[in-house]
N, C-alpha and C positions, 0 to 999 in steps of 0.2 A: 241425692241424685243431681247430676249436672246435665243441663239441657242447653244446647247452643241453637239460637234462632238467627236466621240470616235472610236478608232481602238483597236483591241485585241481579245482575245478569249472569250469563253462562260462559263468559270469556274473561281471561286475565287481562290486565291493563296493556300487556305487550302484544296481545293477539287481536287480529281483525275480527269483527263481528261475523260469525258464520251464518249466513242467511239474512234475510230482511225481516227483522223483528221490530224495527222502528225503535222507539224509546220505551218499550213495554215494561222494562224492568228497572226503571229509574229509582233513585233514592236508596242506593245500597247501604246496608248497615249490618251490624252484628251485635248480638246481645247474649250474655251468659247468665243463666239462671241456676242457682244452687238451692235445692230444696224449697223451691217456690219464691226465693228471694233474688232479686236482680243484683248481681255483684259487679257487672260491668256492661256498659252499653255505649256505642259510639257509631257515628255515621262515617262511611268511607270517604266522603268528600272532605272531611276534616284532615284526612291523612294523604289522599292522593291528589287533593286540590282541584278536582274536577267537579264543578257544581252539578248537583243532581245526578251524579255519576250512575251509569247503568252497568258498570263493570262488576265482576265478582269481588266481594269485599275482603280481599286478601289481607290488606293492612289492618282492617278492623278485626279480623279473625286473630291475627298475630297479637294485636293489642289486648284483646280480651283474655286470651290464654295466658299471655305473659304477666298481665297485671294481677291475675289471680293465682299465678304460680302452678298452672296445670298444663298437661299435654293434651293434644287432641284425642289420644287414645283413652284418656280419663273420662271423656264425655260419654254419657249414656245414650242421648238422642241428639240428632241434628235436624232441626225443623226448618223447612223452606216455606215461603209465604204464598204457595199456590197449591191447588189440588194436583194429584198425580196425573189426572186426565189432561189438565191444561198444560202441565209441564211436558207431557208426552206430545201433545199437539205442537207445542213450540219446537220440540226436538225434531219432529217430522218436517217442519218448515225449514229448519236448519239443515237437515239431511239432504234436502233437494238441492241446496246450493253449496254444500261442503263435502267434497269427496273424501276428506280425511275423517269425517265423523263415522264412527263404527257401530253406534248403538242408538236406538230411540227409546231404550228402557231407562226411565229417570234415575232409579237408584244406581244402576251401573254407570250411567253418565256422570253422576255426582261423585261416585266412588273414584272414577278416573280423573275428574276435575280436581278433587282434593289431593289425589296422588301427584298430579302435575304441580299443584300449588304448594304443597307442603312436603312432598317427597316422603309420604308415609301411607301405610295401608289402613283403611277404615272398613269395617264390616258394613256391607251394603244394607243390612237390616237395621242399622242405626238411623238411617234416613227416614224421616216422616214428612208428610205433606199436609199443609193446613190451607184450606180454601181462603182465598184472598180476603173476602169480607168477614170471615170468621176470625182471621188474624186481627183485622181492624177492630172488630167488636170486642174481642178478648182484651186487647191492649187498653181499652177504655174501662170495661167493666171490672177487670181484676184490680184496677187501681182506684176505683171510685169509692170504695169502702161501703158500697150498698149491698145489702143481703139480696135484694132483688131490684130489677130495674128494666125499663124500656131502653133499648139500645138502637140507635140509628147509625148507619154508615152511608155517606154520600161522597162519591168521588167522580173522576172522569170515567174510568172503566177498569174493571178487574175481572177476568174470566167471564167475559160477555155479560156482566152485570155492572150497573153503575151505582148500586146500593142495595142494602138489605135491612130489614127490620128484625130485631131479635127481642126475645124476653130472656133475661138473665136471672138465674137463681142459684145461689151458692157458687159452684164452679161450672155450672151447666149453661150452655147457650141453646135456646130453642128458636130456630128461624121461623118467622111467621109471615114474611113477605119478601119478594125478590123484585128489584127494580131493574128492568132490562136496559141494555146500553142505549136503546132508542130513546129512553127517557133520561139520559144522562144530564144532570144539572151541571156537572163539571164541564162537559163538552159544550153545553148551551152557553155557559159563561165565557168559555174560551173563544168560541166562534164569534161572539159579539165584541170581545175586546180587540180582536184583529182589526175592527173598524176604527179603533182608537189608537192604532199604531203599536199594539202590544202583541206578545206571543206567549206560548206556553210558559208557565211558572211566573208570569207577570200579573196574575190575578189580584194579588194583594195591592198593587199600585192602583188598579181601577177601583177597588173597594175604598181606598184612601181618597180617590178623586170624587167619588159619589156624593159626599156631603156638600160639595160646592155646586151641585146641580139641583134641579127641581124635577122630581119624578113625575109630577103631574103633566109636564110639557109633552112627553111622549108616551104617557100611560096607555092611551087608546091603541097606539101602534104596537107597543110591546104585548098587549093583551091579545093581539092576533097571532102571536108566536106560540101560545100555549092555551090549553083549556083545562080547567079543574073539573074532574069527573067525580062521580059518587064513590064512597068508600075510601077516600083518601088517595084516589088514583088521579093521574093527570096525563096529558099528552102534549108533546112538544112538536112543533112544525118547523123543522130546521130549514126547509126549502123557502120559508117566508122571510128568513132573516136578511136575505139579499135586498129586501125592500128598504133597508137602511140607506141604500144609495140614493133614495128619494130625498134624504136630508142633506145630501152633498157628497163630495168626494171624500173617501176615508182619509183620516190623518195618517201621515207617514211618521215613522220614528224620528224624533228630533224636532219636529215641527211644533209651533206653539199650540196651546189648547185654546179652543174657543168655547163659548158658553154652550154651543150645541154638543160638543164632546162631553162637557160636564153633565149636561142633562141626560145624555145617553147613558153615562155611567150611573146616574141616580136612578134612572128607569130600570136598568139592568139589575141593580141591587134590590130594588123593590120587587121585581118579578121573581128573583131567586127566593126572597123571603116569603113571598106569597105561596110559592109551590111547596117549600119546606114546611111552612105552617099548616098548609092543607093536609100534608101527610101526617105530621106528628099530632095534630088535633084529633084526627080520626083514630089514630092508634092509641092515644091517651084515653079516649072515650071507650074504645074496644077492650083495652087491657086493664084500665083503672090504676095503672102504676103511678106512684107519686114521685118516682125518681127517673131521670133521663140521663143517658150517657151518649155522647156524640163522638164519632171518629170518621175517618176518611178525609180527603183533601178539602172538601167543602167546609168541614168543621174548623178550618183555619180562618174562616170568614168571621172575625170577631164582632162585626156589626150585627150579623145574623144572630150570633150567640147571645149578644147583649139583649136583643129583642126577645129571644126565647126566655132568657132569665127574667127580664122585667115583666113578661106577660103574666107571671104567676100561675101558669098552667101546671108547673111541677113544683113540688116543695124543694127539690134539690136537683141541680144540673151539674154534671161533670163533663168537661171537655178534655179529651186526651191531648196533652201538650204536643206530643209527636203524632199528630193526627194524620200526617201524610204517610207515604209508603214505607219510610224508614221505621215508623212505628209498628209496621207489620212484623219486623224482626222480633220485636218485643212480644207482640201478640201471638206469634206462631210458637215461640219458646214456651210461653205460659200455657197456651192451649195444649201443647204436647205434654207438658208437665202434669196438668190437671187431668188429661186423659189417662195418664198412667197412675195418678194419685187423686181420684175423684173426691176423697174426703180430706184433702190437704188443707182446705180453707175452713175446716170445721170450727177453728178457734176465732169466731167472729166477735165483733164488739159486743153484740147482744149477749152471747154466751159468757163472755168474760165479765160483763157487768152483773149478770145473774149469779155467776160464781162468786163475785165480790160480795154481793149481798148475803150469800149463804155462809161465807167462810168466817173463821174466827179472826178477830182483829189482828192477831199476831201474824197471820198469813197474808194480810192485805198487801204487803210490800211485793209479794210474788205476782199478784194480779196486776198491780200498777206496772211492774217490770214488763209483763206480757203486753199490756196496752201500749207502753212506750216503744216496745220492739216492733209491734205492728205499725205504729205511727211512723217510725223511722223508715219502714219499708214502703210507706204510702199505701198500705193495705187497708187503713182506715183513715178517715178525714175527721179531724177534731174541729168543732165549730163552737163559737161562744154561745 
């Protein structure tokens, strides 16, 4: 079975954005999965040279199909990284500002878009829609090698949620919590880095600046920006962030850094870690999972990840390398595949090892071959 997963926007690179959707569909990418194995994956920005591009991933699509020697008609499912409801809401906003748009039905719209892009007909029933945070979660869980795990997704915003908490078992995701956009850790981080002369997608620079500051300097101020609540909940007071002006005029891009800027970065990093730890500590106690998977843009904060790993709270921690929205192309393809093949991941490391113990010595080479095949697909993780 061939499944194509993609992330990105609703227009080709030569087209104007129909309607005001902002940068909602950034980090376009395309992934091709065959029988549960990733055979090709690439971000559109590597080909169209537009950083964090929000265009339709046409070049990535061509690349994946050509590299594997297949046609689009050979693909069984095409998975997009949002729910059908959210895709339809976006199309309605586009419809208001684009008289050329003829439909608000997502499957028909994508059928028309693929026809324009590749000049070929695709059955509209091949299109499936995977909720944003489900795609994030599956992109991490499927590659962790864990039979079961707690999974967290934290980002700016996706479909009116800034994160979700899941339990994963086998090939199944069970959502246990939803973090609304009003509690967005991604937006919280972004709003504060604007005081340091940075903008969207510059978060990693501030993470790198933080070790040069002292979080204690502005800890009391930053603790007025949020409150930790019972049961792993928290609240963010975005209207209070403006009080950073009390520390001085915000830095402009290109201006030198002062110690104040470094201390703000350190305090911001500490606040982010405190809120994330508050959530996962509660979920760890509630679910008793020994494994943790992290995805979503906030999971690119390697300082945070290091603190989670060193805490010893979990026996194993897996961070999706493509934790940002491009990774949703991977997650949506795998989610669609596992929905169609719920027993596809039955050949787990535990099952194989049990089989190895029971088999005759002469058949052991077959089991080792299976183990190495799974490892090559990153479906298991080998540790010393």
